[in-house]
VEXRO-390697 format. One line per 10 residues: for each residue x, y, z of N, C-alpha, C. Coordinates in pm, whole numbers, always signed. Layout:
X/Y/Z/X/Y/Z/X/Y/Z; ...;
This chain:
-9393/+17170/+18392/-9385/+17025/+18389/-9350/+16980/+18248; -9248/+16897/+18236/-9205/+16849/+18105/-9306/+16751/+18047; -9328/+16761/+17916/-9418/+16668/+17848/-9354/+16530/+17842; -9438/+16430/+17833/-9391/+16292/+17820/-9450/+16232/+17695; -9376/+16137/+17637/-9421/+16074/+17513/-9380/+15927/+17517; -9470/+15841/+17476/-9442/+15697/+17477/-9380/+15655/+17344; -9273/+15578/+17352/-9211/+15523/+17232/-9194/+15372/+17248; -9200/+15304/+17136/-9186/+15159/+17137/-9043/+15122/+17100; -8981/+15040/+17182/-8847/+14990/+17152/-8848/+14839/+17162; -8753/+14777/+17100/-8734/+14632/+17108/-8591/+14603/+17143;
-8571/+14490/+17209/-8435/+14448/+17240/-8365/+14409/+17110; -8244/+14452/+17095/-8171/+14428/+16971/-8087/+14301/+16983; -8107/+14213/+16887/-8031/+14087/+16884/-7907/+14100/+16796; -7916/+14182/+16692/-7804/+14198/+16598/-7703/+14295/+16657; -7585/+14242/+16692/-7485/+14325/+16758/-7365/+14355/+16669; -7343/+14275/+16565/-7229/+14297/+16477/-7253/+14408/+16376; -7147/+14446/+16303/-7157/+14553/+16205/-7256/+14519/+16095; -7253/+14393/+16049/-7344/+14353/+15942/-7489/+14361/+15990; -7513/+14317/+16114/-7647/+14323/+16168/-7698/+14464/+16182; -7610/+14555/+16226/-7647/+14696/+16243/-7678/+14760/+16107;
-7595/+14730/+16007/-7620/+14784/+15873/-7753/+14735/+15817; -7785/+14609/+15843/-7911/+14554/+15796/-8030/+14623/+15863; -8017/+14652/+15992/-8124/+14721/+16064/-8148/+14859/+16003; -8039/+14930/+15972/-8054/+15064/+15915/-8118/+15059/+15777; -8084/+14956/+15699/-8147/+14942/+15568/-8297/+14917/+15581; -8337/+14859/+15693/-8478/+14831/+15717/-8551/+14948/+15784; -8482/+15061/+15798/-8545/+15179/+15857/-8548/+15177/+16008; -8456/+15105/+16069/-8448/+15096/+16214/-8323/+15167/+16265; -8329/+15214/+16390/-8216/+15282/+16453/-8163/+15196/+16568; -8038/+15153/+16562/-7980/+15080/+16675/-7947/+15176/+16788;
-7947/+15126/+16910/-7916/+15212/+17024/-7884/+15132/+17148; -7862/+15204/+17255/-7833/+15143/+17386/-7922/+15208/+17490; -7980/+15125/+17575/-8054/+15177/+17690/-7970/+15156/+17815; -7949/+15264/+17892/-7873/+15258/+18016/-7970/+15272/+18133; -7961/+15182/+18225/-8052/+15184/+18339/-8020/+15301/+18431; -8115/+15342/+18515/-8093/+15458/+18603/-7973/+15445/+18695; -7942/+15325/+18735/-7829/+15307/+18827/-7697/+15290/+18752; -7703/+15293/+18617/-7583/+15284/+18533/-7506/+15154/+18552; -7569/+15055/+18609/-7501/+14928/+18631/-7525/+14829/+18517; -7617/+14857/+18430/-7645/+14765/+18320/-7690/+14844/+18197;
-7672/+14783/+18082/-7715/+14844/+17956/-7775/+14736/+17866; -7865/+14777/+17781/-7935/+14683/+17694/-7935/+14736/+17552; -7887/+14656/+17455/-7896/+14699/+17314/-8042/+14703/+17272; -8082/+14812/+17210/-8222/+14827/+17170/-8230/+14873/+17024; -8350/+14873/+16971/-8373/+14921/+16836/-8506/+14994/+16834; -8512/+15104/+16758/-8632/+15185/+16746/-8649/+15223/+16600; -8770/+15229/+16552/-8792/+15262/+16412/-8769/+15411/+16388; -8727/+15444/+16265/-8706/+15584/+16228/-8835/+15664/+16248; -8948/+15603/+16211/-9076/+15671/+16224/-9110/+15706/+16368; -9090/+15609/+16459/-9120/+15633/+16600/-9028/+15740/+16658;
-8901/+15739/+16614/-8806/+15838/+16664/-8849/+15979/+16623; -8883/+15997/+16496/-8920/+16130/+16448/-9051/+16177/+16510; -9142/+16085/+16536/-9266/+16123/+16603/-9237/+16170/+16745; -9142/+16103/+16811/-9104/+16143/+16946/-9043/+16283/+16947; -8958/+16311/+16847/-8896/+16443/+16839/-9001/+16551/+16814; -9096/+16524/+16723/-9200/+16621/+16691/-9291/+16649/+16810; -9301/+16555/+16903/-9390/+16573/+17018/-9346/+16688/+17108; -9216/+16725/+17101/-9165/+16830/+17187/-9138/+16783/+17329; -9157/+16655/+17355/-9136/+16601/+17490/-8986/+16590/+17520; -8952/+16593/+17647/-8815/+16572/+17690/-8801/+16441/+17765;
-8913/+16390/+17816/-8914/+16262/+17887/-8993/+16163/+17804; -8940/+16041/+17790/-9004/+15939/+17708/-9029/+15814/+17791; -9142/+15752/+17766/-9180/+15631/+17838/-9155/+15510/+17749; -9079/+15414/+17799/-9052/+15293/+17724/-9082/+15173/+17813; -9087/+15057/+17751/-9102/+14932/+17825/-8978/+14848/+17802; -8908/+14817/+17907/-8789/+14733/+17901/-8827/+14598/+17961; -8851/+14502/+17873/-8906/+14376/+17919/-9050/+14400/+17962; -9081/+14370/+18085/-9216/+14395/+18137/-9219/+14519/+18227; -9106/+14586/+18236/-9096/+14702/+18324/-9101/+14832/+18245; -9183/+14925/+18289/-9190/+15056/+18226/-9083/+15147/+18286;
-9027/+15233/+18202/-8917/+15317/+18246/-8923/+15453/+18177; -8890/+15558/+18252/-8876/+15692/+18195/-8732/+15712/+18149; -8716/+15769/+18030/-8581/+15787/+17975/-8567/+15925/+17912; -8442/+15963/+17889/-8408/+16083/+17815/-8324/+16043/+17694; -8337/+16119/+17584/-8244/+16104/+17473/-8117/+16177/+17512; -8013/+16104/+17545/-7890/+16167/+17591/-7792/+16191/+17478; -7789/+16101/+17380/-7694/+16112/+17271/-7756/+16057/+17143; -7756/+16139/+17040/-7809/+16097/+16910/-7701/+16123/+16806; -7662/+16018/+16734/-7557/+16029/+16633/-7621/+16036/+16494; -7584/+16142/+16419/-7639/+16163/+16285/-7531/+16140/+16179;
-7575/+16100/+16060/-7484/+16089/+15947/-7441/+16230/+15907; -7312/+16255/+15884/-7266/+16391/+15858/-7317/+16452/+15728; -7361/+16370/+15633/-7407/+16421/+15504/-7558/+16414/+15490; -7616/+16298/+15522/-7760/+16277/+15499/-7846/+16313/+15620; -7784/+16334/+15737/-7857/+16362/+15862/-7942/+16243/+15907; -7918/+16128/+15850/-7987/+16007/+15896/-7943/+15974/+16039; -8037/+15933/+16124/-8002/+15896/+16261/-7934/+15759/+16259; -7811/+15753/+16309/-7733/+15629/+16305/-7738/+15552/+16436; -7748/+15624/+16547/-7741/+15557/+16678/-7801/+15648/+16783; -7859/+15588/+16884/-7922/+15667/+16990/-7896/+15602/+17126;
-7871/+15685/+17226/-7854/+15639/+17364/-7971/+15688/+17448; -8036/+15595/+17517/-8145/+15629/+17608/-8097/+15610/+17751; -8112/+15710/+17833/-8071/+15704/+17973/-8193/+15697/+18063; -8200/+15591/+18139/-8308/+15579/+18235/-8296/+15681/+18346; -8408/+15735/+18391/-8406/+15837/+18495/-8507/+15803/+18604; -8486/+15864/+18718/-8583/+15858/+18828/-8641/+15997/+18846; -8771/+16004/+18858/-8838/+16134/+18862/-8805/+16213/+18988; -8747/+16149/+19089/-8714/+16219/+19213/-8565/+16253/+19221; -8493/+16235/+19111/-8351/+16266/+19109/-8321/+16368/+18999; -8243/+16470/+19034/-8207/+16573/+18936/-8119/+16515/+18826;
-8133/+16570/+18707/-8053/+16527/+18593/-7989/+16649/+18528; -7875/+16628/+18464/-7812/+16732/+18383/-7859/+16715/+18240; -7901/+16824/+18179/-7951/+16816/+18042/-7933/+16950/+17973; -7919/+16947/+17841/-7907/+17070/+17763/-8042/+17106/+17703; -8074/+17235/+17708/-8201/+17284/+17652/-8170/+17401/+17559; -8249/+17419/+17453/-8224/+17528/+17358/-8258/+17665/+17416; -8191/+17766/+17362/-8218/+17905/+17399/-8276/+17976/+17278; -8392/+18040/+17295/-8457/+18115/+17188/-8444/+18265/+17214; -8407/+18339/+17111/-8401/+18485/+17120/-8530/+18542/+17065; -8592/+18633/+17138/-8716/+18695/+17091/-8696/+18846/+17080;
-8772/+18907/+16989/-8761/+19051/+16967/-8659/+19084/+16860; -8670/+19204/+16804/-8577/+19252/+16702/-8490/+19360/+16763; -8360/+19338/+16771/-8270/+19438/+16831/-8274/+19571/+16757; -8266/+19682/+16831/-8264/+19812/+16767/-8136/+19830/+16686; -8034/+19756/+16723/-7909/+19762/+16648/-7924/+19703/+16509; -8027/+19623/+16490/-8054/+19565/+16360/-8155/+19648/+16284; -8267/+19681/+16349/-8377/+19751/+16280/-8348/+19898/+16254; -8268/+19962/+16342/-8245/+20106/+16328/-8101/+20143/+16292; -8009/+20053/+16320/-7868/+20087/+16298/-7801/+20004/+16191; -7874/+19910/+16132/-7820/+19833/+16022/-7721/+19724/+16060;
-7721/+19685/+16187/-7630/+19579/+16230/-7688/+19440/+16210; -7617/+19342/+16257/-7663/+19203/+16250/-7647/+19139/+16388; -7735/+19047/+16420/-7726/+18978/+16550/-7667/+18841/+16530; -7583/+18802/+16622/-7520/+18671/+16618/-7544/+18600/+16751; -7597/+18477/+16742/-7621/+18399/+16863/-7507/+18300/+16881; -7421/+18328/+16977/-7303/+18244/+16999/-7335/+18115/+17072; -7439/+18116/+17155/-7477/+17999/+17234/-7622/+17965/+17204; -7646/+17848/+17147/-7782/+17808/+17110/-7848/+17718/+17214; -7770/+17664/+17308/-7828/+17581/+17414/-7743/+17592/+17538; -7806/+17571/+17652/-7737/+17578/+17781/-7757/+17446/+17855;
-7666/+17419/+17946/-7678/+17299/+18029/-7734/+17339/+18165; -7832/+17264/+18210/-7896/+17290/+18340/-7906/+17161/+18418; -7944/+17173/+18543/-7975/+17056/+18624/-8106/+17084/+18698; -8193/+16985/+18699/-8322/+16997/+18766/-8387/+16859/+18769; -8500/+16849/+18837/-8575/+16724/+18837/-8633/+16702/+18696; -8646/+16578/+18653/-8697/+16551/+18518/-8829/+16620/+18489; -8918/+16627/+18587/-9047/+16690/+18565/-9041/+16840/+18547; -8927/+16902/+18578/-8912/+17047/+18567/-8831/+17090/+18445; -8797/+16996/+18359/-8717/+17029/+18240/-8799/+17116/+18145; -8751/+17235/+18113/-8826/+17321/+18019/-8802/+17277/+17875;
-8899/+17305/+17790/-8882/+17273/+17649/-8773/+17362/+17588; -8767/+17488/+17632/-8664/+17581/+17589/-8660/+17697/+17688; -8557/+17780/+17675/-8543/+17903/+17754/-8537/+18018/+17655; -8601/+18130/+17686/-8600/+18242/+17594/-8561/+18371/+17665; -8512/+18466/+17586/-8477/+18597/+17640/-8500/+18703/+17533; -8538/+18823/+17576/-8569/+18934/+17486/-8441/+19010/+17452; -8416/+19028/+17322/-8294/+19098/+17280/-8327/+19229/+17206; -8450/+19277/+17218/-8492/+19395/+17141/-8416/+19521/+17183; -8360/+19526/+17303/-8290/+19645/+17349/-8144/+19652/+17309; -8093/+19553/+17238/-7951/+19550/+17205/-7920/+19645/+17089;
-7819/+19729/+17109/-7771/+19818/+17003/-7640/+19762/+16948; -7590/+19825/+16842/-7463/+19780/+16786/-7353/+19791/+16891; -7277/+19685/+16908/-7171/+19682/+17007/-7212/+19618/+17138; -7343/+19593/+17156/-7391/+19531/+17279/-7380/+19379/+17270; -7359/+19316/+17385/-7354/+19170/+17395/-7414/+19128/+17528; -7472/+19011/+17532/-7528/+18958/+17656/-7470/+18820/+17683; -7461/+18788/+17811/-7408/+18659/+17852/-7519/+18568/+17902; -7486/+18441/+17918/-7582/+18341/+17964/-7639/+18377/+18100; -7560/+18448/+18181/-7603/+18481/+18316/-7728/+18566/+18324; -7769/+18632/+18215/-7888/+18717/+18220/-8018/+18638/+18203;
-8007/+18511/+18170/-8127/+18431/+18148/-8206/+18416/+18277; -8337/+18432/+18266/-8425/+18417/+18382/-8474/+18272/+18389; -8423/+18198/+18486/-8459/+18058/+18500/-8548/+18037/+18621; -8630/+17935/+18614/-8714/+17899/+18727/-8626/+17865/+18847; -8675/+17892/+18966/-8595/+17866/+19087/-8566/+17718/+19106; -8639/+17633/+19036/-8615/+17488/+19047/-8502/+17443/+18955; -8451/+17535/+18874/-8349/+17501/+18774/-8216/+17566/+18813; -8109/+17489/+18804/-7975/+17539/+18831/-7895/+17543/+18701; -7833/+17658/+18672/-7755/+17674/+18551/-7617/+17609/+18569; -7578/+17526/+18472/-7446/+17463/+18473/-7349/+17537/+18382;
-7397/+17583/+18268/-7313/+17660/+18176/-7260/+17785/+18246; -7130/+17817/+18234/-7075/+17938/+18300/-7154/+18064/+18263; -7181/+18147/+18362/-7263/+18266/+18341/-7198/+18367/+18246; -7065/+18366/+18238/-6998/+18464/+18151/-6988/+18417/+18006; -7051/+18304/+17974/-7052/+18257/+17836/-7134/+18352/+17750; -7077/+18399/+17639/-7148/+18493/+17551/-7269/+18424/+17490; -7383/+18488/+17501/-7506/+18434/+17445/-7536/+18493/+17307; -7533/+18626/+17295/-7562/+18691/+17168/-7499/+18829/+17165; -7477/+18881/+17045/-7419/+19014/+17028/-7469/+19075/+16898; -7464/+19209/+16892/-7501/+19282/+16771/-7378/+19354/+16720;
-7346/+19333/+16595/-7225/+19392/+16538/-7259/+19459/+16405; -7163/+19535/+16354/-7180/+19599/+16224/-7188/+19493/+16116; -7270/+19519/+16016/-7279/+19427/+15904/-7150/+19430/+15825; -7110/+19315/+15775/-6988/+19308/+15696/-7011/+19374/+15560; -6920/+19459/+15521/-6929/+19525/+15391/-6838/+19456/+15292; -6892/+19435/+15172/-6812/+19374/+15068/-6721/+19480/+15007; -6592/+19454/+15011/-6494/+19547/+14956/-6438/+19488/+14828; -6455/+19562/+14719/-6403/+19514/+14592/-6252/+19526/+14591; -6184/+19421/+14548/-6037/+19427/+14547/-5987/+19530/+14447; -5882/+19601/+14484/-5821/+19702/+14397/-5721/+19633/+14306;
-5745/+19642/+14176/-5657/+19578/+14079/-5558/+19682/+14028; -5431/+19665/+14059/-5330/+19760/+14014/-5295/+19731/+13869; -5273/+19839/+13793/-5233/+19822/+13655/-5096/+19757/+13649; -5087/+19659/+13559/-4961/+19589/+13547/-4857/+19680/+13482; -4743/+19689/+13548/-4636/+19770/+13492/-4569/+19694/+13377; -4527/+19770/+13276/-4460/+19708/+13163/-4332/+19644/+13211; -4311/+19522/+13167/-4196/+19447/+13217/-4073/+19480/+13136; -3975/+19540/+13205/-3849/+19573/+13138/-3737/+19482/+13186; -3773/+19374/+13251/-3672/+19286/+13306/-3626/+19186/+13201; -3501/+19148/+13205/-3453/+19045/+13114/-3481/+18909/+13174;
-3438/+18804/+13110/-3469/+18669/+13156/-3409/+18638/+13291; -3304/+18704/+13330/-3239/+18681/+13457/-3301/+18764/+13569; -3406/+18846/+13534/-3472/+18925/+13636/-3403/+19056/+13664; -3310/+19099/+13575/-3240/+19225/+13595/-3269/+19316/+13478; -3269/+19446/+13504/-3290/+19542/+13396/-3172/+19539/+13303; -3198/+19540/+13171/-3087/+19535/+13075/-2998/+19658/+13087; -2869/+19640/+13062/-2774/+19751/+13069/-2794/+19842/+12950; -2741/+19962/+12960/-2756/+20061/+12854/-2695/+20008/+12726; -2773/+20014/+12620/-2723/+19969/+12491/-2747/+19822/+12464; -2799/+19745/+12561/-2825/+19604/+12544/-2973/+19581/+12527;
-3005/+19482/+12446/-3143/+19441/+12431/-3223/+19532/+12343; -3163/+19640/+12283/-3242/+19730/+12200/-3181/+19748/+12061; -3089/+19657/+12024/-3032/+19663/+11891/-2923/+19767/+11876; -2878/+19834/+11984/-2775/+19936/+11976/-2638/+19876/+11957; -2537/+19959/+11917/-2401/+19910/+11899/-2339/+19878/+12032; -2263/+19770/+12033/-2193/+19733/+12155/-2056/+19796/+12155; -2014/+19844/+12266/-1882/+19904/+12279/-1778/+19795/+12286; -1686/+19792/+12194/-1586/+19685/+12196/-1496/+19697/+12317; -1454/+19584/+12362/-1364/+19583/+12476/-1226/+19625/+12433; -1156/+19699/+12522/-1022/+19744/+12490/-929/+19626/+12478;
-846/+19630/+12371/-749/+19523/+12355/-811/+19396/+12304; -936/+19406/+12254/-1006/+19286/+12210/-991/+19266/+12063; -1092/+19202/+11999/-1088/+19164/+11859/-1084/+19285/+11767; -1143/+19398/+11810/-1145/+19517/+11724/-1005/+19565/+11691; -913/+19564/+11788/-777/+19611/+11764/-703/+19518/+11672; -737/+19387/+11679/-671/+19290/+11591/-715/+19314/+11447; -845/+19346/+11423/-893/+19372/+11288/-823/+19494/+11230; -798/+19599/+11313/-732/+19720/+11266/-590/+19690/+11223; -518/+19605/+11296/-384/+19567/+11264/-381/+19490/+11134; -486/+19403/+11115/-488/+19319/+10995/-511/+19404/+10873;
-591/+19511/+10887/-619/+19596/+10775/-501/+19680/+10733; -407/+19705/+10822/-292/+19789/+10793/-181/+19712/+10727; -195/+19578/+10733/-86/+19497/+10676/-92/+19498/+10524;
């Protein structure tokens, strides 16, 4: 049976951006309450303190008062600030205790895989929560599975999870849940010795006799022959 927790909410009058920003500065969280029949919604506000107390309770079902009517709700969507993790917005969905709901619950891995303790591998949990459907009163706080038998190279899928017969799995059974792999080894980069650069400015190796102060071979019929003629005169 899922735990229940009472939270206090108020109808929200401030609907514009300025009003919402002011509420957040005052330590309040703006949100929307959706009725069970999804035909109506009500802007609401809840204090940061009440929200965090509700989360710490471990409950999945929350009791609120909408006007003079009491209602059971679920936290369906919570928007966090990407840097500060401050709660920016919350959606509460009204539920009926006699109607099944779709909800995500966390998956906990228990035990130490032999692939880690004896073979030096590492475990990776690819799926941290699964989606299920069940009556609100049957929502589990979490689902767990033992991974102590996993060796290096082993992997398990969501389908191996043992769920209560009152719970139906929505997440595909072939979804990878966890695996044990070899630990990554740090490989130091190999630094090759720099070869002495014999290239000229144009990127070509200098021709024989060039660039080293050697004598240049005069071209045939060039200035050298003219100097010889001048000397003979």
